[in-house]
mmCIF file as gemmi writes it, N, C-alpha and C atoms, coordinates in Angstrom:
data_model
loop_
_atom_site.group_PDB
_atom_site.id
_atom_site.type_symbol
_atom_site.label_atom_id
_atom_site.label_alt_id
_atom_site.label_comp_id
_atom_site.label_asym_id
_atom_site.label_entity_id
_atom_site.label_seq_id
_atom_site.pdbx_PDB_ins_code
_atom_site.Cartn_x
_atom_site.Cartn_y
_atom_site.Cartn_z
_atom_site.occupancy
_atom_site.B_iso_or_equiv
_atom_site.pdbx_formal_charge
_atom_site.auth_seq_id
_atom_site.auth_asym_id
_atom_site.pdbx_PDB_model_num
ATOM 1 N N . MET Axp A 1 ? 0.969 32.569 13.212 1 0 ? 1 A 1
ATOM 2 C CA . MET Axp A 1 ? 1.319 31.956 11.934 1 0 ? 1 A 1
ATOM 3 C C . MET Axp A 1 ? 2.249 30.779 12.208 1 0 ? 1 A 1
ATOM 4 N N . PRO Axp A 2 ? 1.932 29.579 11.671 1 0 ? 2 A 1
ATOM 5 C CA . PRO Axp A 2 ? 2.785 28.415 11.928 1 0 ? 2 A 1
ATOM 6 C C . PRO Axp A 2 ? 4.144 28.559 11.247 1 0 ? 2 A 1
ATOM 7 N N . ALA Axp A 3 ? 5.14 27.882 11.82 1 0 ? 3 A 1
ATOM 8 C CA . ALA Axp A 3 ? 6.486 27.894 11.233 1 0 ? 3 A 1
ATOM 9 C C . ALA Axp A 3 ? 6.45 27.197 9.875 1 0 ? 3 A 1
ATOM 10 N N . PRO Axp A 4 ? 7.253 27.676 8.919 1 0 ? 4 A 1
ATOM 11 C CA . PRO Axp A 4 ? 7.272 27.015 7.614 1 0 ? 4 A 1
ATOM 12 C C . PRO Axp A 4 ? 7.83 25.597 7.725 1 0 ? 4 A 1
ATOM 13 N N . GLU Axp A 5 ? 7.36 24.743 6.839 1 0 ? 5 A 1
ATOM 14 C CA . GLU Axp A 5 ? 7.837 23.369 6.79 1 0 ? 5 A 1
ATOM 15 C C . GLU Axp A 5 ? 9.299 23.361 6.349 1 0 ? 5 A 1
ATOM 16 N N . PRO Axp A 6 ? 10.155 22.51 6.948 1 0 ? 6 A 1
ATOM 17 C CA . PRO Axp A 6 ? 11.546 22.448 6.509 1 0 ? 6 A 1
ATOM 18 C C . PRO Axp A 6 ? 11.642 21.902 5.085 1 0 ? 6 A 1
ATOM 19 N N . ALA Axp A 7 ? 12.72 22.236 4.389 1 0 ? 7 A 1
ATOM 20 C CA . ALA Axp A 7 ? 12.925 21.738 3.029 1 0 ? 7 A 1
ATOM 21 C C . ALA Axp A 7 ? 13.143 20.232 3.021 1 0 ? 7 A 1
ATOM 22 N N . LEU Axp A 8 ? 13.791 19.732 4.069 1 0 ? 8 A 1
ATOM 23 C CA . LEU Axp A 8 ? 14.014 18.295 4.182 1 0 ? 8 A 1
ATOM 24 C C . LEU Axp A 8 ? 14.238 17.934 5.634 1 0 ? 8 A 1
ATOM 25 N N . CYS Axp A 9 ? 14.037 16.667 5.939 1 0 ? 9 A 1
ATOM 26 C CA . CYS Axp A 9 ? 14.335 16.119 7.26 1 0 ? 9 A 1
ATOM 27 C C . CYS Axp A 9 ? 15.29 14.963 7.04 1 0 ? 9 A 1
ATOM 28 N N . ASP Axp A 10 ? 16.294 14.837 7.902 1 0 ? 10 A 1
ATOM 29 C CA . ASP Axp A 10 ? 17.18 13.687 7.787 1 0 ? 10 A 1
ATOM 30 C C . ASP Axp A 10 ? 17.623 13.219 9.16 1 0 ? 10 A 1
ATOM 31 N N . ASP Axp A 11 ? 17.889 11.935 9.25 1 0 ? 11 A 1
ATOM 32 C CA . ASP Axp A 11 ? 18.3 11.285 10.493 1 0 ? 11 A 1
ATOM 33 C C . ASP Axp A 11 ? 19.176 10.097 10.174 1 0 ? 11 A 1
ATOM 34 N N . GLN Axp A 12 ? 20.05 9.77 11.115 1 0 ? 12 A 1
ATOM 35 C CA . GLN Axp A 12 ? 20.807 8.528 11.057 1 0 ? 12 A 1
ATOM 36 C C . GLN Axp A 12 ? 20.167 7.565 12.039 1 0 ? 12 A 1
ATOM 37 N N . VAL Axp A 13 ? 19.935 6.337 11.589 1 0 ? 13 A 1
ATOM 38 C CA . VAL Axp A 13 ? 19.287 5.319 12.417 1 0 ? 13 A 1
ATOM 39 C C . VAL Axp A 13 ? 19.988 3.988 12.225 1 0 ? 13 A 1
ATOM 40 N N . ASN Axp A 14 ? 19.721 3.077 13.143 1 0 ? 14 A 1
ATOM 41 C CA . ASN Axp A 14 ? 20.153 1.697 12.977 1 0 ? 14 A 1
ATOM 42 C C . ASN Axp A 14 ? 18.905 0.897 12.637 1 0 ? 14 A 1
ATOM 43 N N . ALA Axp A 15 ? 18.895 0.297 11.45 1 0 ? 15 A 1
ATOM 44 C CA . ALA Axp A 15 ? 17.723 -0.456 11.018 1 0 ? 15 A 1
ATOM 45 C C . ALA Axp A 15 ? 17.507 -1.661 11.916 1 0 ? 15 A 1
ATOM 46 N N . GLY Axp A 16 ? 16.252 -1.918 12.224 1 0 ? 16 A 1
ATOM 47 C CA . GLY Axp A 16 ? 15.9 -3.094 13.005 1 0 ? 16 A 1
ATOM 48 C C . GLY Axp A 16 ? 16.077 -4.36 12.183 1 0 ? 16 A 1
ATOM 49 N N . PRO Axp A 17 ? 15.903 -5.522 12.812 1 0 ? 17 A 1
ATOM 50 C CA . PRO Axp A 17 ? 16.047 -6.799 12.107 1 0 ? 17 A 1
ATOM 51 C C . PRO Axp A 17 ? 15.164 -6.851 10.865 1 0 ? 17 A 1
ATOM 52 N N . GLY Axp A 18 ? 15.737 -7.202 9.749 1 0 ? 18 A 1
ATOM 53 C CA . GLY Axp A 18 ? 14.992 -7.241 8.489 1 0 ? 18 A 1
ATOM 54 C C . GLY Axp A 18 ? 15.138 -5.978 7.684 1 0 ? 18 A 1
ATOM 55 N N . GLY Axp A 19 ? 15.729 -4.922 8.263 1 0 ? 19 A 1
ATOM 56 C CA . GLY Axp A 19 ? 16.086 -3.711 7.547 1 0 ? 19 A 1
ATOM 57 C C . GLY Axp A 19 ? 14.95 -2.951 6.895 1 0 ? 19 A 1
ATOM 58 N N . ALA Axp A 20 ? 15.306 -2.238 5.835 1 0 ? 20 A 1
ATOM 59 C CA . ALA Axp A 20 ? 14.379 -1.388 5.089 1 0 ? 20 A 1
ATOM 60 C C . ALA Axp A 20 ? 14.396 -1.814 3.623 1 0 ? 20 A 1
ATOM 61 N N . MET Axp A 21 ? 13.219 -1.851 3.008 1 0 ? 21 A 1
ATOM 62 C CA . MET Axp A 21 ? 13.085 -2.277 1.613 1 0 ? 21 A 1
ATOM 63 C C . MET Axp A 21 ? 13.222 -1.078 0.674 1 0 ? 21 A 1
ATOM 64 N N . THR Axp A 22 ? 14.095 -1.228 -0.332 1 0 ? 22 A 1
ATOM 65 C CA . THR Axp A 22 ? 14.267 -0.182 -1.337 1 0 ? 22 A 1
ATOM 66 C C . THR Axp A 22 ? 13.799 -0.681 -2.694 1 0 ? 22 A 1
ATOM 67 N N . ASP Axp A 23 ? 13.435 0.266 -3.562 1 0 ? 23 A 1
ATOM 68 C CA . ASP Axp A 23 ? 13.058 -0.085 -4.931 1 0 ? 23 A 1
ATOM 69 C C . ASP Axp A 23 ? 14.281 -0.5 -5.738 1 0 ? 23 A 1
ATOM 70 N N . ASP Axp A 24 ? 15.442 -0.01 -5.332 1 0 ? 24 A 1
ATOM 71 C CA . ASP Axp A 24 ? 16.639 -0.126 -6.157 1 0 ? 24 A 1
ATOM 72 C C . ASP Axp A 24 ? 17.453 -1.403 -5.916 1 0 ? 24 A 1
ATOM 73 N N . VAL Axp A 25 ? 17.644 -1.765 -4.645 1 0 ? 25 A 1
ATOM 74 C CA . VAL Axp A 25 ? 18.543 -2.889 -4.32 1 0 ? 25 A 1
ATOM 75 C C . VAL Axp A 25 ? 17.937 -3.875 -3.328 1 0 ? 25 A 1
ATOM 76 N N . GLY Axp A 26 ? 16.652 -3.77 -3.076 1 0 ? 26 A 1
ATOM 77 C CA . GLY Axp A 26 ? 16.024 -4.656 -2.102 1 0 ? 26 A 1
ATOM 78 C C . GLY Axp A 26 ? 16.288 -4.167 -0.686 1 0 ? 26 A 1
ATOM 79 N N . VAL Axp A 27 ? 16.441 -5.109 0.242 1 0 ? 27 A 1
ATOM 80 C CA . VAL Axp A 27 ? 16.594 -4.758 1.658 1 0 ? 27 A 1
ATOM 81 C C . VAL Axp A 27 ? 18.005 -4.258 1.946 1 0 ? 27 A 1
ATOM 82 N N . ILE Axp A 28 ? 18.086 -3.172 2.734 1 0 ? 28 A 1
ATOM 83 C CA . ILE Axp A 28 ? 19.373 -2.719 3.263 1 0 ? 28 A 1
ATOM 84 C C . ILE Axp A 28 ? 19.266 -2.7 4.792 1 0 ? 28 A 1
ATOM 85 N N . THR Axp A 29 ? 20.393 -2.941 5.431 1 0 ? 29 A 1
ATOM 86 C CA . THR Axp A 29 ? 20.422 -3.07 6.886 1 0 ? 29 A 1
ATOM 87 C C . THR Axp A 29 ? 21.59 -2.269 7.447 1 0 ? 29 A 1
ATOM 88 N N . GLY Axp A 30 ? 21.656 -2.208 8.764 1 0 ? 30 A 1
ATOM 89 C CA . GLY Axp A 30 ? 22.78 -1.563 9.435 1 0 ? 30 A 1
ATOM 90 C C . GLY Axp A 30 ? 22.511 -0.103 9.73 1 0 ? 30 A 1
ATOM 91 N N . ASP Axp A 31 ? 23.605 0.679 9.767 1 0 ? 31 A 1
ATOM 92 C CA . ASP Axp A 31 ? 23.506 2.114 10.031 1 0 ? 31 A 1
ATOM 93 C C . ASP Axp A 31 ? 23.077 2.813 8.749 1 0 ? 31 A 1
ATOM 94 N N . LEU Axp A 32 ? 21.924 3.485 8.807 1 0 ? 32 A 1
ATOM 95 C CA . LEU Axp A 32 ? 21.322 4.094 7.627 1 0 ? 32 A 1
ATOM 96 C C . LEU Axp A 32 ? 21.044 5.571 7.861 1 0 ? 32 A 1
ATOM 97 N N . THR Axp A 33 ? 21.033 6.322 6.782 1 0 ? 33 A 1
ATOM 98 C CA . THR Axp A 33 ? 20.61 7.72 6.808 1 0 ? 33 A 1
ATOM 99 C C . THR Axp A 33 ? 19.338 7.823 5.987 1 0 ? 33 A 1
ATOM 100 N N . ILE Axp A 34 ? 18.337 8.477 6.565 1 0 ? 34 A 1
ATOM 101 C CA . ILE Axp A 34 ? 17.036 8.669 5.912 1 0 ? 34 A 1
ATOM 102 C C . ILE Axp A 34 ? 16.884 10.151 5.602 1 0 ? 34 A 1
ATOM 103 N N . GLN Axp A 35 ? 16.43 10.456 4.388 1 0 ? 35 A 1
ATOM 104 C CA . GLN Axp A 35 ? 16.178 11.845 3.995 1 0 ? 35 A 1
ATOM 105 C C . GLN Axp A 35 ? 14.769 11.927 3.402 1 0 ? 35 A 1
ATOM 106 N N . THR Axp A 36 ? 13.958 12.776 3.998 1 0 ? 36 A 1
ATOM 107 C CA . THR Axp A 36 ? 12.57 12.949 3.581 1 0 ? 36 A 1
ATOM 108 C C . THR Axp A 36 ? 12.406 14.363 3.029 1 0 ? 36 A 1
ATOM 109 N N . THR Axp A 37 ? 11.936 14.479 1.776 1 0 ? 37 A 1
ATOM 110 C CA . THR Axp A 37 ? 11.795 15.795 1.144 1 0 ? 37 A 1
ATOM 111 C C . THR Axp A 37 ? 10.448 15.901 0.427 1 0 ? 37 A 1
ATOM 112 N N . ARG Axp A 38 ? 9.93 17.135 0.368 1 0 ? 38 A 1
ATOM 113 C CA . ARG Axp A 38 ? 8.704 17.401 -0.394 1 0 ? 38 A 1
ATOM 114 C C . ARG Axp A 38 ? 9.121 17.813 -1.798 1 0 ? 38 A 1
ATOM 115 N N . ARG Axp A 39 ? 8.585 17.12 -2.798 1 0 ? 39 A 1
ATOM 116 C CA . ARG Axp A 39 ? 8.914 17.403 -4.189 1 0 ? 39 A 1
ATOM 117 C C . ARG Axp A 39 ? 8.071 18.568 -4.715 1 0 ? 39 A 1
ATOM 118 N N . ALA Axp A 40 ? 8.434 19.049 -5.899 1 0 ? 40 A 1
ATOM 119 C CA . ALA Axp A 40 ? 7.705 20.154 -6.523 1 0 ? 40 A 1
ATOM 120 C C . ALA Axp A 40 ? 6.241 19.79 -6.785 1 0 ? 40 A 1
ATOM 121 N N . ASP Axp A 41 ? 5.941 18.501 -7.005 1 0 ? 41 A 1
ATOM 122 C CA . ASP Axp A 41 ? 4.56 18.073 -7.248 1 0 ? 41 A 1
ATOM 123 C C . ASP Axp A 41 ? 3.793 17.849 -5.942 1 0 ? 41 A 1
ATOM 124 N N . ASN Axp A 42 ? 4.404 18.222 -4.805 1 0 ? 42 A 1
ATOM 125 C CA . ASN Axp A 42 ? 3.834 18.176 -3.461 1 0 ? 42 A 1
ATOM 126 C C . ASN Axp A 42 ? 3.821 16.781 -2.835 1 0 ? 42 A 1
ATOM 127 N N . LEU Axp A 43 ? 4.307 15.759 -3.552 1 0 ? 43 A 1
ATOM 128 C CA . LEU Axp A 43 ? 4.458 14.445 -2.945 1 0 ? 43 A 1
ATOM 129 C C . LEU Axp A 43 ? 5.74 14.429 -2.125 1 0 ? 43 A 1
ATOM 130 N N . VAL Axp A 44 ? 5.827 13.505 -1.169 1 0 ? 44 A 1
ATOM 131 C CA . VAL Axp A 44 ? 7.001 13.4 -0.311 1 0 ? 44 A 1
ATOM 132 C C . VAL Axp A 44 ? 7.821 12.18 -0.741 1 0 ? 44 A 1
ATOM 133 N N . HIS Axp A 45 ? 9.106 12.401 -0.961 1 0 ? 45 A 1
ATOM 134 C CA . HIS Axp A 45 ? 10.039 11.345 -1.367 1 0 ? 45 A 1
ATOM 135 C C . HIS Axp A 45 ? 10.915 10.969 -0.184 1 0 ? 45 A 1
ATOM 136 N N . VAL Axp A 46 ? 11.102 9.661 0.012 1 0 ? 46 A 1
ATOM 137 C CA . VAL Axp A 46 ? 11.971 9.167 1.079 1 0 ? 46 A 1
ATOM 138 C C . VAL Axp A 46 ? 13.148 8.455 0.433 1 0 ? 46 A 1
ATOM 139 N N . ALA Axp A 47 ? 14.349 8.991 0.677 1 0 ? 47 A 1
ATOM 140 C CA . ALA Axp A 47 ? 15.589 8.386 0.206 1 0 ? 47 A 1
ATOM 141 C C . ALA Axp A 47 ? 16.317 7.798 1.408 1 0 ? 47 A 1
ATOM 142 N N . ILE Axp A 48 ? 17.074 6.721 1.158 1 0 ? 48 A 1
ATOM 143 C CA . ILE Axp A 48 ? 17.774 6.047 2.247 1 0 ? 48 A 1
ATOM 144 C C . ILE Axp A 48 ? 19.119 5.551 1.721 1 0 ? 48 A 1
ATOM 145 N N . GLN Axp A 49 ? 20.117 5.567 2.588 1 0 ? 49 A 1
ATOM 146 C CA . GLN Axp A 49 ? 21.444 5.109 2.192 1 0 ? 49 A 1
ATOM 147 C C . GLN Axp A 49 ? 22.144 4.496 3.391 1 0 ? 49 A 1
ATOM 148 N N . HIS Axp A 50 ? 23.168 3.694 3.111 1 0 ? 50 A 1
ATOM 149 C CA . HIS Axp A 50 ? 24.07 3.289 4.182 1 0 ? 50 A 1
ATOM 150 C C . HIS Axp A 50 ? 24.81 4.556 4.601 1 0 ? 50 A 1
ATOM 151 N N . THR Axp A 51 ? 24.841 4.85 5.887 1 0 ? 51 A 1
ATOM 152 C CA . THR Axp A 51 ? 25.468 6.077 6.368 1 0 ? 51 A 1
ATOM 153 C C . THR Axp A 51 ? 26.901 6.17 5.858 1 0 ? 51 A 1
ATOM 154 N N . GLY Axp A 52 ? 27.217 7.309 5.238 1 0 ? 52 A 1
ATOM 155 C CA . GLY Axp A 52 ? 28.549 7.557 4.71 1 0 ? 52 A 1
ATOM 156 C C . GLY Axp A 52 ? 28.746 7.126 3.268 1 0 ? 52 A 1
ATOM 157 N N . ALA Axp A 53 ? 27.773 6.419 2.684 1 0 ? 53 A 1
ATOM 158 C CA . ALA Axp A 53 ? 27.887 5.964 1.293 1 0 ? 53 A 1
ATOM 159 C C . ALA Axp A 53 ? 27.522 7.096 0.337 1 0 ? 53 A 1
ATOM 160 N N . ASP Axp A 54 ? 27.845 6.919 -0.931 1 0 ? 54 A 1
ATOM 161 C CA . ASP Axp A 54 ? 27.492 7.895 -1.956 1 0 ? 54 A 1
ATOM 162 C C . ASP Axp A 54 ? 26.113 7.642 -2.548 1 0 ? 54 A 1
ATOM 163 N N . GLU Axp A 55 ? 25.691 6.381 -2.588 1 0 ? 55 A 1
ATOM 164 C CA . GLU Axp A 55 ? 24.453 6.007 -3.253 1 0 ? 55 A 1
ATOM 165 C C . GLU Axp A 55 ? 23.241 6.212 -2.348 1 0 ? 55 A 1
ATOM 166 N N . TRP Axp A 56 ? 22.19 6.784 -2.938 1 0 ? 56 A 1
ATOM 167 C CA . TRP Axp A 56 ? 20.897 6.923 -2.267 1 0 ? 56 A 1
ATOM 168 C C . TRP Axp A 56 ? 19.906 6.017 -2.975 1 0 ? 56 A 1
ATOM 169 N N . TYR Axp A 57 ? 18.978 5.431 -2.215 1 0 ? 57 A 1
ATOM 170 C CA . TYR Axp A 57 ? 17.955 4.55 -2.755 1 0 ? 57 A 1
ATOM 171 C C . TYR Axp A 57 ? 16.577 5.071 -2.355 1 0 ? 57 A 1
ATOM 172 N N . THR Axp A 58 ? 15.575 4.727 -3.151 1 0 ? 58 A 1
ATOM 173 C CA . THR Axp A 58 ? 14.202 5.102 -2.835 1 0 ? 58 A 1
ATOM 174 C C . THR Axp A 58 ? 13.606 4.053 -1.914 1 0 ? 58 A 1
ATOM 175 N N . LEU Axp A 59 ? 13.071 4.49 -0.767 1 0 ? 59 A 1
ATOM 176 C CA . LEU Axp A 59 ? 12.377 3.583 0.132 1 0 ? 59 A 1
ATOM 177 C C . LEU Axp A 59 ? 11.092 3.132 -0.553 1 0 ? 59 A 1
ATOM 178 N N . THR Axp A 60 ? 10.866 1.829 -0.606 1 0 ? 60 A 1
ATOM 179 C CA . THR Axp A 60 ? 9.681 1.288 -1.261 1 0 ? 60 A 1
ATOM 180 C C . THR Axp A 60 ? 8.412 1.942 -0.689 1 0 ? 60 A 1
ATOM 181 N N . GLY Axp A 61 ? 7.514 2.304 -1.601 1 0 ? 61 A 1
ATOM 182 C CA . GLY Axp A 61 ? 6.277 2.986 -1.216 1 0 ? 61 A 1
ATOM 183 C C . GLY Axp A 61 ? 6.346 4.483 -1.403 1 0 ? 61 A 1
ATOM 184 N N . SER Axp A 62 ? 7.55 5.008 -1.606 1 0 ? 62 A 1
ATOM 185 C CA . SER Axp A 62 ? 7.754 6.435 -1.819 1 0 ? 62 A 1
ATOM 186 C C . SER Axp A 62 ? 7.702 6.699 -3.324 1 0 ? 62 A 1
ATOM 187 N N . PRO Axp A 63 ? 7.16 7.843 -3.763 1 0 ? 63 A 1
ATOM 188 C CA . PRO Axp A 63 ? 6.671 8.976 -2.986 1 0 ? 63 A 1
ATOM 189 C C . PRO Axp A 63 ? 5.255 8.75 -2.477 1 0 ? 63 A 1
ATOM 190 N N . VAL Axp A 64 ? 4.901 9.542 -1.47 1 0 ? 64 A 1
ATOM 191 C CA . VAL Axp A 64 ? 3.577 9.458 -0.861 1 0 ? 64 A 1
ATOM 192 C C . VAL Axp A 64 ? 2.99 10.854 -0.706 1 0 ? 64 A 1
ATOM 193 N N . SER Axp A 65 ? 1.684 10.891 -0.544 1 0 ? 65 A 1
ATOM 194 C CA . SER Axp A 65 ? 0.992 12.146 -0.302 1 0 ? 65 A 1
ATOM 195 C C . SER Axp A 65 ? 0.981 12.412 1.207 1 0 ? 65 A 1
ATOM 196 N N . VAL Axp A 66 ? 1.482 13.574 1.597 1 0 ? 66 A 1
ATOM 197 C CA . VAL Axp A 66 ? 1.517 13.983 3.005 1 0 ? 66 A 1
ATOM 198 C C . VAL Axp A 66 ? 0.977 15.411 3.062 1 0 ? 66 A 1
ATOM 199 N N . PRO Axp A 67 ? 0.023 15.68 3.947 1 0 ? 67 A 1
ATOM 200 C CA . PRO Axp A 67 ? -0.527 17.036 4.023 1 0 ? 67 A 1
ATOM 201 C C . PRO Axp A 67 ? 0.558 18.096 4.281 1 0 ? 67 A 1
ATOM 202 N N . ASP Axp A 68 ? 0.345 19.28 3.737 1 0 ? 68 A 1
ATOM 203 C CA . ASP Axp A 68 ? 1.255 20.401 3.993 1 0 ? 68 A 1
ATOM 204 C C . ASP Axp A 68 ? 1.436 20.594 5.484 1 0 ? 68 A 1
ATOM 205 N N . GLY Axp A 69 ? 2.661 20.9 5.89 1 0 ? 69 A 1
ATOM 206 C CA . GLY Axp A 69 ? 2.958 21.176 7.277 1 0 ? 69 A 1
ATOM 207 C C . GLY Axp A 69 ? 3.216 19.937 8.116 1 0 ? 69 A 1
ATOM 208 N N . GLU Axp A 70 ? 3.143 18.737 7.517 1 0 ? 70 A 1
ATOM 209 C CA . GLU Axp A 70 ? 3.315 17.511 8.286 1 0 ? 70 A 1
ATOM 210 C C . GLU Axp A 70 ? 4.549 16.708 7.888 1 0 ? 70 A 1
ATOM 211 N N . LEU Axp A 71 ? 5.505 17.355 7.211 1 0 ? 71 A 1
ATOM 212 C CA . LEU Axp A 71 ? 6.71 16.65 6.774 1 0 ? 71 A 1
ATOM 213 C C . LEU Axp A 71 ? 7.499 16.092 7.956 1 0 ? 71 A 1
ATOM 214 N N . GLU Axp A 72 ? 7.673 16.89 9.004 1 0 ? 72 A 1
ATOM 215 C CA . GLU Axp A 72 ? 8.449 16.423 10.161 1 0 ? 72 A 1
ATOM 216 C C . GLU Axp A 72 ? 7.781 15.239 10.855 1 0 ? 72 A 1
ATOM 217 N N . GLN Axp A 73 ? 6.466 15.301 11.01 1 0 ? 73 A 1
ATOM 218 C CA . GLN Axp A 73 ? 5.748 14.19 11.638 1 0 ? 73 A 1
ATOM 219 C C . GLN Axp A 73 ? 5.85 12.932 10.779 1 0 ? 73 A 1
ATOM 220 N N . TYR Axp A 74 ? 5.746 13.104 9.462 1 0 ? 74 A 1
ATOM 221 C CA . TYR Axp A 74 ? 5.859 11.951 8.576 1 0 ? 74 A 1
ATOM 222 C C . TYR Axp A 74 ? 7.265 11.365 8.656 1 0 ? 74 A 1
ATOM 223 N N . HIS Axp A 75 ? 8.26 12.21 8.673 1 0 ? 75 A 1
ATOM 224 C CA . HIS Axp A 75 ? 9.642 11.741 8.777 1 0 ? 75 A 1
ATOM 225 C C . HIS Axp A 75 ? 9.834 10.899 10.044 1 0 ? 75 A 1
ATOM 226 N N . GLU Axp A 76 ? 9.229 11.308 11.132 1 0 ? 76 A 1
ATOM 227 C CA . GLU Axp A 76 ? 9.321 10.537 12.376 1 0 ? 76 A 1
ATOM 228 C C . GLU Axp A 76 ? 8.693 9.162 12.218 1 0 ? 76 A 1
ATOM 229 N N . ARG Axp A 77 ? 7.591 9.083 11.481 1 0 ? 77 A 1
ATOM 230 C CA . ARG Axp A 77 ? 6.955 7.784 11.217 1 0 ? 77 A 1
ATOM 231 C C . ARG Axp A 77 ? 7.879 6.895 10.393 1 0 ? 77 A 1
ATOM 232 N N . VAL Axp A 78 ? 8.556 7.481 9.405 1 0 ? 78 A 1
ATOM 233 C CA . VAL Axp A 78 ? 9.507 6.718 8.588 1 0 ? 78 A 1
ATOM 234 C C . VAL Axp A 78 ? 10.647 6.21 9.462 1 0 ? 78 A 1
ATOM 235 N N . ARG Axp A 79 ? 11.21 7.091 10.278 1 0 ? 79 A 1
ATOM 236 C CA . ARG Axp A 79 ? 12.322 6.719 11.159 1 0 ? 79 A 1
ATOM 237 C C . ARG Axp A 79 ? 11.924 5.562 12.07 1 0 ? 79 A 1
ATOM 238 N N . THR Axp A 80 ? 10.747 5.655 12.656 1 0 ? 80 A 1
ATOM 239 C CA . THR Axp A 80 ? 10.259 4.604 13.548 1 0 ? 80 A 1
ATOM 240 C C . THR Axp A 80 ? 10.119 3.279 12.796 1 0 ? 80 A 1
ATOM 241 N N . ALA Axp A 81 ? 9.58 3.331 11.581 1 0 ? 81 A 1
ATOM 242 C CA . ALA Axp A 81 ? 9.411 2.112 10.78 1 0 ? 81 A 1
ATOM 243 C C . ALA Axp A 81 ? 10.758 1.466 10.476 1 0 ? 81 A 1
ATOM 244 N N . VAL Axp A 82 ? 11.754 2.263 10.094 1 0 ? 82 A 1
ATOM 245 C CA . VAL Axp A 82 ? 13.074 1.718 9.763 1 0 ? 82 A 1
ATOM 246 C C . VAL Axp A 82 ? 13.746 1.159 11.012 1 0 ? 82 A 1
ATOM 247 N N . GLU Axp A 83 ? 13.61 1.838 12.136 1 0 ? 83 A 1
ATOM 248 C CA . GLU Axp A 83 ? 14.194 1.311 13.383 1 0 ? 83 A 1
ATOM 249 C C . GLU Axp A 83 ? 13.546 -0.006 13.771 1 0 ? 83 A 1
ATOM 250 N N . HIS Axp A 84 ? 12.288 -0.189 13.419 1 0 ? 84 A 1
ATOM 251 C CA . HIS Axp A 84 ? 11.589 -1.444 13.696 1 0 ? 84 A 1
ATOM 252 C C . HIS Axp A 84 ? 12.057 -2.553 12.748 1 0 ? 84 A 1
ATOM 253 N N . GLY Axp A 85 ? 12.384 -2.183 11.491 1 0 ? 85 A 1
ATOM 254 C CA . GLY Axp A 85 ? 12.879 -3.149 10.513 1 0 ? 85 A 1
ATOM 255 C C . GLY Axp A 85 ? 11.784 -3.919 9.813 1 0 ? 85 A 1
ATOM 256 N N . GLU Axp A 86 ? 12.004 -5.24 9.66 1 0 ? 86 A 1
ATOM 257 C CA . GLU Axp A 86 ? 11.05 -6.133 8.996 1 0 ? 86 A 1
ATOM 258 C C . GLU Axp A 86 ? 10.742 -5.691 7.575 1 0 ? 86 A 1
ATOM 259 N N . GLY Axp A 87 ? 11.77 -5.257 6.835 1 0 ? 87 A 1
ATOM 260 C CA . GLY Axp A 87 ? 11.555 -4.806 5.456 1 0 ? 87 A 1
ATOM 261 C C . GLY Axp A 87 ? 10.729 -3.553 5.39 1 0 ? 87 A 1
ATOM 262 N N . ALA Axp A 88 ? 11.02 -2.59 6.267 1 0 ? 88 A 1
ATOM 263 C CA . ALA Axp A 88 ? 10.239 -1.347 6.381 1 0 ? 88 A 1
ATOM 264 C C . ALA Axp A 88 ? 10.061 -0.665 5.027 1 0 ? 88 A 1
ATOM 265 N N . VAL Axp A 89 ? 8.867 -0.144 4.829 1 0 ? 89 A 1
ATOM 266 C CA . VAL Axp A 89 ? 8.537 0.636 3.627 1 0 ? 89 A 1
ATOM 267 C C . VAL Axp A 89 ? 8.001 1.987 4.085 1 0 ? 89 A 1
ATOM 268 N N . ALA Axp A 90 ? 7.809 2.894 3.134 1 0 ? 90 A 1
ATOM 269 C CA . ALA Axp A 90 ? 7.259 4.214 3.457 1 0 ? 90 A 1
ATOM 270 C C . ALA Axp A 90 ? 5.85 4.06 3.994 1 0 ? 90 A 1
ATOM 271 N N . PRO Axp A 91 ? 5.571 4.593 5.179 1 0 ? 91 A 1
ATOM 272 C CA . PRO Axp A 91 ? 4.215 4.499 5.743 1 0 ? 91 A 1
ATOM 273 C C . PRO Axp A 91 ? 3.2 5.211 4.855 1 0 ? 91 A 1
ATOM 274 N N . THR Axp A 92 ? 1.979 4.709 4.884 1 0 ? 92 A 1
ATOM 275 C CA . THR Axp A 92 ? 0.919 5.354 4.099 1 0 ? 92 A 1
ATOM 276 C C . THR Axp A 92 ? -0.03 6.068 5.038 1 0 ? 92 A 1
């Protein structure tokens, strides 16, 4: 029996040049925290913030459909995109 999917995945990253695009405030750069969670409607939401800040923003393109059991793999794709920068959005 496979291990259950985690409730959320989170990481601290340094955004690459051009940062990450949010729906709320546009591009954010620097040291960021990414949080990926599966919502009750089964879509995956990606939130992002400046590490240590109170405000969370929605990564542009989120929420997305991700197959059950693949939250951790999807989170890694998000992390890689943000580390690359260039106005990173939620991978499809």
